[in-house]
N, C-alpha and C positions, 0 to 999 in steps of 0.2 A: 455617451451613456455612462459616464463616470460621475457620481454625485459629488457635491461640494464636501460633504462630511467624509466621503471616501478619500478625496484628495488630501484632506487634512490629516487623516490617519497615516497615509503613506509618507507625508512630510515628517510626521512625528518620529518615525523610525530613524530618520537621518538628521534630526534636529541637533544632535550633539557633535556632528562631524564638523571639524574646524578647518580641514584642509580643502584646497581647491582641486587637488589631484583626483582624476577619475579613472586612473589605471590604463592598462593597455588591452584593447580588444574586448572590453566589458560591454555586453549588449545593453540596450536601453530597457528591454522588457525583462521582468522577473521580480523576485522578492529581494529587497535591498534594506540593509540595516547597519547602522553604525555600531562598532564594537563596544562603544561606551553606553549603548542604550540600556535603559532599565524599564521593564514593563511595570506600569503602575498597578494594574489589577492582578491580584493573586487569588486564583480560584481553588476550591477544595474539591476532591473527588467525591462522587456519590458513594455513600456507604450505607450499611444497614440502618444506622442511626438516623439517616435522612428520610426514611420512609415516614409519611404522615401517619398520625394516630389512626385515622379512619382506615387507611390501607393496612396498617399493622393489625387492626382488629379483623380485617378480611383475610389476612394471611398468617395468622398465628401458627397454624399447623405447619405451613411451609417453613416459617422461621425456625421452629423447633427441629424439624427434620433436617433442614440445611445445617444447623449448628452441629447436630450429631454427626452428620456425614462429613462436615468440614473438620471436626475434631479427629475422626478416624483417619481421614486422608492425610492430614498434616502431622498429627502427633503419633499415630500408630504406624501408618504406611510410610511416613516420611516423604510424601510426595506433594507436589504443588497442585492445588485444586484448579480445575479448568476455568473456574471463575472464583476469585477470592473476594468475597464481600466485606471481609474484615481487614484486608491489607491491600487496599487499592493503591496504585502507584501515585505518589505525590507528583504534582506538576513541577517539572524542571523546564524553565523557559530558555533552553540552551541549544536545541537540536538544529542541525543543518542537513544538507543533502547526504544520504548514505553512500557508501563506497561499494563498488562491485557490481557484477552482472546479476542475472536472475538465477536463483536456486542453488548457489554455491556457498551460502552464508553471507552475512553482511556486517559491516562495521560502519557505524555512524560517526561522522565528525561534526562537532558543534559549530555554530556560526562564529564563535570566538576562536575556533581552531582546535578544540580539545577532541580527543578520541574517547567517546563517552557512552556508546551503546553497542553492544556486541551480541551477535547471533551467529555463532560458529557451530555450536551444537544445534541440530535442526529444530527449529520452532521454539527454542528455549532462550529467553533473553536475559542478559546480564547487564545491569546499568551501573557502570563504574567508569569514572574518568581516570585514565592512567596518565598521571601528570608528567611522567618522563617521556611520553610520546610527543615529540615537539620538532618543529623546524627552528633552526637558529641561523642568523645571518652574521657573517664576518666581513667587514670592509677593510681593505688594506691599501695604503698609498705609499709609494716609494719604499716598499719592503717593511712598513710598520703598520700594525693593526690600529686603526683609528676608531673602530666602532664594532662591538659585538653584542648581540641582543637576542634573547629568546623571543620569538614572535608570539608572545602570549601575554594577556593582560593579568594573568594570575600572579599571586605572590604566595606560593605554597610554603608550608613549614619545612619541607625537605628540599634537597638539592640546592641548598642556599649558596653554594659556590657558583651558581649560574646567575646571570643578570636577568632577573625577571621584571615584571611590572611595565611592559610596553604600554604606552598611553593609548587607550582605545579610541580616543577622540580623533586620532590621525589615521584611522583605518575603517573600512566598511566591507561588508560581506554581501555578495550578490548571487542568488541561486536561480538558475533556470535548468531544472533537472532534465537530463542527467549530468549537467555540468554546473560548476559553481566557481566563483572568483572571489578572492580576498585581496583587497588593495591596501598596502601599507605604505604610508609616507614615513620615511625614517627621519624623525625630527632633527633638524640641524645638519643633515647630511646631504640634502639636495638629491636624494635617491628615492625612487619609488619602485616598490616590488609589487607585482601582480601574480598571485598564485592561482593557476587555473587547474581545477580538479575535474577529471574526465572519467566516467564509468561507461562501459560498453553496453548501454541500454539502447538497442537499435531495432526499430520496428521491422518485422518480417525477417529478422535474422535469428536463426535458431542454433548458431554455433558460437560466434563471439559474444552474443548476448548472455551466454551461460557462464562466462569466465569470471572467476573470483579475483578480479584485479581492479586497480585504479591507477591512474597516472596523474602526477602533479607536475605541471610545467610552470617554472618560475621565470617571468619576464622581468628583467632588471633594467630600469631606465636611469642612466647617469646624466644628470642635468648640470654637472659641474664643468668647469673649464679644464679639468685634468682627468687623466685616466684613473680607473680604480681596478683593483683585483677583488673580486667578490666570491665568497664561498657560502654555500648553504649546507648545513648539516641536518640530517634526518636521524633522529634517535627513536628507537623502538624497543619496548620491553618484550621479552619472550613470554607471551601470555596475554590475558585480557583483563587483568585486575582481579581475577577469580582466585579463590583460595588455592586452586590447584597450581597456580603460578609458583607456590612454595612447596609443591609435593616432591620435588627432587627429580633428578635424572634428565633435566632439560639442558640443551647445549647449542652452541652457535658455531658457524663456520663461514669463512669467506668463500666466494665462488666466482668463477669466470667462465662464460659460455660464448663461444664464437660459432656462428653458422650463417650461411648465405651472405658472407661479407660483412656482417654486423656483429659487434661484440657487446655483451653486457657484463657487468660485475656488481657484486653486492654482498650482502650478508644473509645467510639462512639461519633462522631461529627455530630449532626443532623442539616442538612441545610434545613431550613423550608421555602423555597420559595413557592409562590403561584403556579407556573408552574414548573413541573418536580422536586419536592423536592427529596432530596437524603440524605443518611448517609454515611459519610466516617468512616473508622475504621482502627486504628492501633492496632496490637495485637501481642502477642508472646505465645509460648507454655510453660506451666509450667513444669519444669523438675527438678529432683534432682540436687542440687548444682548450681541452677540458682536462682538469686534473682530478682524478678520482682517488680517494683514500678512505680508510675505514678503521674502526676499532671493533674487533671481533666481539669482545665481551667487556662489559663494565657493570658494576653493581649500582643499581638505581636507588641508592639510599645514602644517608649522610649528606655531606656537602657535595660530593661528586666533583670536586674542584680539579681533579686530575684530568678528566676529559675536557673540561673547559679550558684549562691551561694548554693542553695539547693543541687545541684548535687556535687559540689566540696567539700562540707563538709564531706560527707561519701560515695559518689559514688552511692547514691540512692535518690529517690524523696519522698516527704512527704506522698503521697498516701491518700489523703482525701477521705472520703466516700460521697456518695450522688451525685446528679447531680448539674450542675452549673445553675445559673439563666439564663433565656433567655436574649440575648443581647438587648441592647437599639439601636435604630436607630442611625447610624453613628459609631457604635462600632463593633470591630472584636474580635473573641475569638479563642484561639488555645489550643491544648492539648499536653501532653508529656508522653512518655513511656520509661522507662529505664530498661535494663536487665544487670545483672552483673554475672561474674563467676571468678573463680580462674584459672590462667594459670601457671602451674609449669614451673620451669626453663627448657629451651630447649625443650618445649612441645608446643602442639597446642590445642586450645579449640575453640568452636564455639557458636555463639549466633544467634537466629532466630527472624525475624520480618515478619509480613504480613501487607500489605496495601490492603484494600478491599473498594469497593464503591457499594452502593445498590440503584439503581434507576430503579426498575422493571417495572414501568408503565411510558410510555412516550407519549407526544404529539408533533407533528411537529408544524411548525410556524403558520398554520392556526387554530390550536386548535380544529379541527373538530372531530377527532377520537382519541381514546385512544388505544395504542398498548402495548402489553406485551412482554418484552424481552425474548429471548430463555432460559436464565439461570433460569428464574422464574418457568419454568416447574419442576425444581429439587429443588428449594429453596423457592418457594412461591412468591406471588406478593403483599404481605402486607407491604413491606418496612421495615421488621424487620429481614432481612436475614443476616446482616453483621456478627454477632457472628458465625453463622453456616458456612458462606462462609470462614471466617478466620480459623475456626476450620478445615474445609475440606482442605483448602490450606496447612496449617501447618502440617497436618497428611498425605498428599498425594503428596507433592512436590517431594519427592524422587522417587516415581513412575513416575511422570511426567518427571523427569530428565532422568530416565532410558529409557523411551519411546523416548525422544528427542535424546539421544545418539545412540540408536539403529537405528533410522531413519537417522541421519546425518553421522554415522560412515563409512558406505561403500563409501560415497562420499569423506569424509575427508581423508580417508586412501588410496584413489586412487592416486597413485603417478604420473599418467599420466596427471592429472588435475592440472593446476597452482593454486597457493595460492590465487591470486586475484579473480579468478573465484569462488572459494569456499566461499569467503567472499561475493561476489556479489550475489551468488545464495541464501544464507540464509538471508543475511541482507536486501535485497530488499523485502523480505517477510513482512517486517514491515507494509506495506500498507494494507495487508489483515485485520489487526486489527486497524490500525491508518489511514484508508481512510475515516473517518467520518462514519465508518461502523455501520450498524444496522442489527440485526438478531432477528426477531420477530416471534411470533406465528401468524398463519393465523386466522384472526378474524372469529367468528362464522357465521357472515352474509356475509362474503366475497364471491364474485363470480369471480374466476380467468378467467373464460371462455369468458368473454365479452358478455355473453348471447347466444353464439352459442354452442350448445351441441355436444357431440361426434357423435351422429347419423347424424348431419348436417355438419360434417367436422370440428367440434371444439373440445373443451376439456371438461372434467367434471368440474362442478362448483368449486369443491374442490379436485384437484388431490391428490391422496394418498401420493405421495412423498412430496408435500408441507405441507400436514397435519402432516406428520411424522417429517419432517426436518425443517419446518418453511420457512419464507421468508428472503431473504438475499439481502442487497443492500450496495454498496460502491460508493463513489464519484468519478467523473472523476478526481478530484484533490481537494486538500484543498482550492485552490483558484478558481477552476472551479466547482461550487457547484451544480452539477446535478448528480442524482443517476443512476447507471448502464448505463452510456453513452455507447451505444452499439458498436459504431465503435471502441472505445478504449478498451472496454471489449474484443473484438475480439482478441487483442494481450495479454491482461492481464489474460484472462481466463485460460491460460495454468497452472497457479499456482493453481487455484481452481480445475480444472478437474483432476490434478495429485495428489493433496493432500487432498482436501475435495470435492470429485466428487458429493456428494449429494447436496452440495450448488450450484455447477455449474449447475446441472440439474434443481434445483429449480429456478434459474434465467431464464433458458431456458423456463420452463413452464410458468413463469410469462410473459416473452416476447411473447411467442406464444399466450397467452390469449389476449394480447393487439393488436396483428396483426389484428384480425377480428373486433376490436372496431373502431369506428369513432367518432370524435368530430367536428361537423360542425361549431362550434363557429368561427366566422371570427376574425382574429387578424392581426395586422401589423407585417410583417416580415422586419427586419431592413435592410437587404442587398438590396432587390429590391424595398422596399417601397410599396409593394402590400399587400392587405388583402387576406388571404386565410385560409382554415380551419386549426384548431389546429392539427387534426389527420385525416388522410385518411385511409379508409378501405384497408386491405391487404398490408399495408406498416408497416415495423418494425419502432417503434418510435426511435427517437434519444436518449431519456432517459425516465425514469419513474417518474421524477419530482424533485422538489427543496425541500430540508429539511425545508426551511423557508415557505413552502406552505403545500401541502398534497401529498407526494409521493404515487404512486400506484393509486391514485384517479385522479390526473391531470397530464397528461403526457406531454412530450416535453416542459420542461422549457426553452430549447434552442430556442430562437426566432430570431436568426440572419438570418437564411435561412428557406425557406419552405422545410421541410425534405421530403415531398412527391416526390420531384424531384430528390432525391439522388438515385444513382444506387447501392451503396455498402452495405447499411444496410441490405436489404433483402438477398443479396448474402452471407453476413457474417453470417446471421442466418442459412442458409442452410448448409454452410461449417461447422459451429460449431455443428449442429445436428449430422452430420455423424462422425465428429472427436470424439465427446463425446460418441457416440455409439461404435465406434472402441475401445475406451479406457475403457469403462465400460461394454460393451456387454449386455446392458440393452434393451432387445427386446421390452418390453412394451413402453419404451420411444420412440423407433424408430417408432413403430406403431402409437403412439399418435401424433408424430411430422410430419408424412408423409403428411397428408392432408394440414397442415399449410404450409409445404414446397412447395407443389403444388400451393397453393394460391399465395404465394409471387413470385414464379417463373413466374406464369401467369401474375402477375402485372408487373414484370420486363421485360417481352418480348415485351412490348409496345415500349421499347427504341430501338428495332431492326427495325429501320425505313426503311432501304433499303432491308430487307429480306435476308441479307447474313449470318444470324445466329450470328451476333456480335452486341452488344449494342453500341450505340454512345452517345456522350455527347455534350452539348453546355453550355458555361458559366463556371459553377463550377461542376466538375464531381461527387464529392463524399463528404461524410461528413468528412473523415479523412483529406484530403488535401483541405479543404474548402476555402483556400485563394489562391489557385494556379489554375489559369484559364486553361481550356482544351477545345479542339474542336475536334470532330470526335471520332474515336476509341482511347482508351488510354491503355497504358501498364498495369496500375493499375486496373482500373475497368474491362477492357477487360479480363485481366488474372483471376480476381475473377469470372467473368461470366463463362468462360470456365471451371474453376475448379468446379463451382457449377453444371454445366451440367454433369461433370464427376460423382460427387457424387449422382446426381439425377438418372443417369443411374444405378449406383451401388445399390441405395436404391430401385429403381423400380424393379430390378431383385429380391431383397431380400423380397419384399412384393408381388411378383408375379403380377406385373402390366406390362405386355409385351407391351401393346399399348403405355403406358407412356414411357417405355424404348425406343421404336423405335422413338418416337417423340423427346426425349432429345438427342438420339444418332445422329439423323439427324441434329439437331441444332449444336451439338458438332462438327460433321465432317465439316459442312459448316463454322461454326464460327472459328474453328482452322485454316482452310485454309485462311480465310479472315484476321485473326489476324496476321498470318505469313506474308501475302502479304503486309498488310498495315503498319506493325510496325517493322519487323525485318530488320536491316540494315547491317547485316553481322557480327556485333560484340555484339550488344545488342538490346533490344526493345526500339524504340523511345518513348519519353514521350507521344506524341499523333500523330495522322495522319494528322494534319491540314496543314502541309507543311509550317507553319509560321517560322519565324526566329529561335525561340527557341524550335521548336517541336522535335528536335533531342537531347534535353538534356538527360543526363543519370540520371535516377531516381533510388535511392538506393533501393526502395521498389517495383521494377518492377516485382519481382518474387513471390509476396505475395500469389497469387493463387496456384502456384506450391508448395510453402512452406506448405500450408494446406493439399494438396494432400499427400505429403510425411509424414506429421504428422499424417495423417489418415490411413497410411499403404497402400495407393493405388499406388503400384509400377507396377501392371500388365499393360501390354500394352493396354488392352481394356479400361482402365480408365486413360489414360494419354492424356493431351491436348498439352503438350509442348515437343518438341524433347529434349532428355537428353543432347545432345551435344550443343544445343543452350542455354539451361539453364546454363550449366557450362561456356560457353563462355560469357554469359551475366554477371554471377557472377564474372568472372575474370575481366571483364571491370569495374564493380562496385568497385572491390577491388583496381584495379590499379588507377582509377580516383577518386571516391568518398572517398576512404579511404587513400591510400598512397599519393595522390596528394593534399590532404587537410591537412594543418597544420603538414606536414612531417609525416603523418600517426599516429599522437599521440592523436587524438580526436574523433575517430570513423568515421562514414560515414556521409557526408553532404547529405541532401535530394536530391539536384539537382546539377549536375556538367556538365559543358559544355565539349564537346569532346576535346577541347584544354587544359583542366585542370584548368579552372577557375570556381569558384562557380556560379551557376545560381542565379542571384539576381533580377529576374523578379517579385518576390513576397515576402511577409513577411516570408513565410514558406520555400521557396526553398533553402535559404542559411543557414537554421538552421540544427542542428543535433538533431534528436529525439531519445533519449536513448532507448525507448521501441521498436522503429522500428529497431534500430541497433541490439538489441538483437535478434529480429526476423530474420533479415538478417543473422546474425551469425549462427543461427539455420539452416537456409536454406543451408548455405555453409557446415555445418557439415553433414547434410543429404546427400549432394552431394560429400562427401569424402574430402572436403576442410577444414579439422580440423584446420590446422595451420592458414589459412587465417581467418577462423571464429573466432578463439580465439584472433588473433591480432586485428581484427575489434572491437570486444566487449571490449577488454582490454582498448582501448583508451577512451571509455566512462566511464568505472569504474574509471580509474586513474584520469580523469578530474573531475568527480563529487565528488568522495570520498576522494581523496588525494590532489587535487590542489585547487578546488573551495570551499571546506568546506561545501558541501551540503549533508553530511551524514544524513540518515533518513529523507530526504526531496528531493529526486531525482526529478529534474524538468522534465517537458515535453520536454524542448528544451534549447539549448544554441547556440550562434553564436561563430565564431572563436575568437572574441574579445568582451569584455565589457558587453554583454547582456545575460540574461537568461529569460526564460518564464515559468510561472506556476509551482511554487514549490510544492513538495509532490504530485506527479501525478501517476495515476493508471497504465499507459502503461508499465513502466519498470518491472512490474511483468512478462513480457514476457521472462525474463531471464530463466524461467523454461521451455520455448520451447527449449532452448539450451540443457537442461538436458534430455528432451525427445529425442532430436536428438542423444545425446550421448548414451542414453540407447538403442535406436533403432540400432545404428551402432554397439554397443557391441553385441546385439542379432544377427544381420546380420553376423557379423564376426564369432560368435560362431556357427551359422548354417552352414556357409561356411566351417569352420574348420572340423565340423562333417562330412559334405558331402565328403570332401577330404579324411578324414580318412576312410570312408566307401568305397570310390573308391579304 
């Protein structure tokens, strides 16, 4: 199921690798790239200037209102806008697997080894390569240093006393998240180094998965006929390359911690900012035949030849005692840790390092409330946990790796699945940790219910699940800075519900509590220029807030549209409730959510204006495709409505509400007939029922409602809204037109396609490919027995993003056929896990079928 063009793009990433060395313990599957690789295609981010003239004319008012708002936000309030249309992130084709667990902040290491993307302050990203953060190798033979090299291809203008410019043609990077490997052949030395990077991302684990730590294991292969002494030095700046690195008052100190018969040692780098102070820690485990040394503090500027000479002299550092003096304003400080061992001829030995960061208490941009991160439940919230964190990581990482291997092995060993898919499935999970993610404890005075208690159709003030598992939030995207954007979470949530279901349910409880809330504060909505309330009762919010403000307290950071008019948010809540119950069998959750589902469905029914059981639209139908105008019934929202009626019927029967069942069943029967009459054209469902020139465009996401029914195990005829033969016919039309007639079938499915095989260019969004939507479409195809078509559809997106455009670990929301991409590092592509659910379901169905045949 891997195409020839796909195989070629994979080979291209390694075409400049000149060595035959493949490293130690590097898996076959994953994303692999030579450190000397250069991506040929350089794309530009979508910005305001890229809007077509026709769309500019349609949205002149929006443009003027956005410009005024943007100026006030950036120039007067000195804040970052939640979406910046004028300063989109440029594409840097450098990122590798991020470091750290879930919700404690993240540090991304590039595939060439640089520390280059930082999210320590919650939800706020800082893109800066800190050049002094490096690993350096020193080889010694017979008491003499024979080779010392910074393991970086860079040649920076600073730190020129170090030996830079490692030849990237002798190294490659391999990512299979949450682990990554970098293999270095040391030219002329007959030595191969394999650096294995491990983060504690472990499904169904709610303790170690929260830890802000990563481990680096260096496997050293000596292929010479003589022994070598090998040292690795890890250097780290106190800070993240941000301007506050020079704010003064930062200091370092060595530490040693022994407990349970294991000792660790290293350097603590205390970053003493006024807001959200933290400690970085580099550490190693003390073991027999390992020599540990350190340099508490050095200045990472100038030539820095003193540190280099210190290591080259005897393969170790001076190891002064005591802490460093606090830095002066304008001054930076760094620390270094070296570990050495002997590697006999033709043998292998290993060295270990840990990087940890401790910022247990956080405030968001408004500075109103102090939150405590999840990991502090186990390691304390005093800000002194770095030694214990590093000790735990260095003594438990082998258990983490076993858990990771046990989880991944069944998929990696499934020969029916193509290699690109295995890479996509695991590597796209990076966003769970690196989506500006926060995982915090429920505050003691928090009231999740919005003031409406269980007896009145609401929730407990502090639901037991949130008290036990905490609150979880991730950004719509690193550039679209809104937490838990619900229409996008609809797609991405498959990763959470399959791997960390308690976090998925925690999000649902949080959202359910907001439904009954209202905020009558009038504000200007930029699309229509009208003032309307921030939040309407019985309507699911677009998001739970901006990290530069106060999430959970002030909802709906998104102020482009008045979200009270959207049809899809409420429906997506209802569909997720039942899907989550289906996958978790949590009866209490279903009982808690039932009255909330009734409330939002009642709110939704107002859009059935002509009484035919089907909701209608005018202007902009939904939050997902909010730039694509629609009139009348639509395939997307209409399909979600019918699917929601199906699950309401199912849930009504489960909670013994026969009257509710009859009401929803009547709506479903009438709505299904109207949907079919208004939208089915014999080959697919029309985009909408307006009859206008473009109403018969082919929408790639037209079967989204049916997708959720299949993902929820609703195959019984009593809970089906869409004839199976029509769904298959529609999917075939989408495959033939949106996939195979677009860019020769090599780029996934374009959102909108005209029946004659030309992309619909009527809006900014209609001629884009949305990677997360494509993965959902592929899952729908797999559910319907179209495995080959589903895989071909998704493969185009993976190849484009990861192998052609250099967007590894920053998968965007969208790209066009040429030139443009939009919103790097986006939440929606986590929907690739919907494909795995579909595969699991089809495997189970085939197994049941085989057993029934045997029985017959």
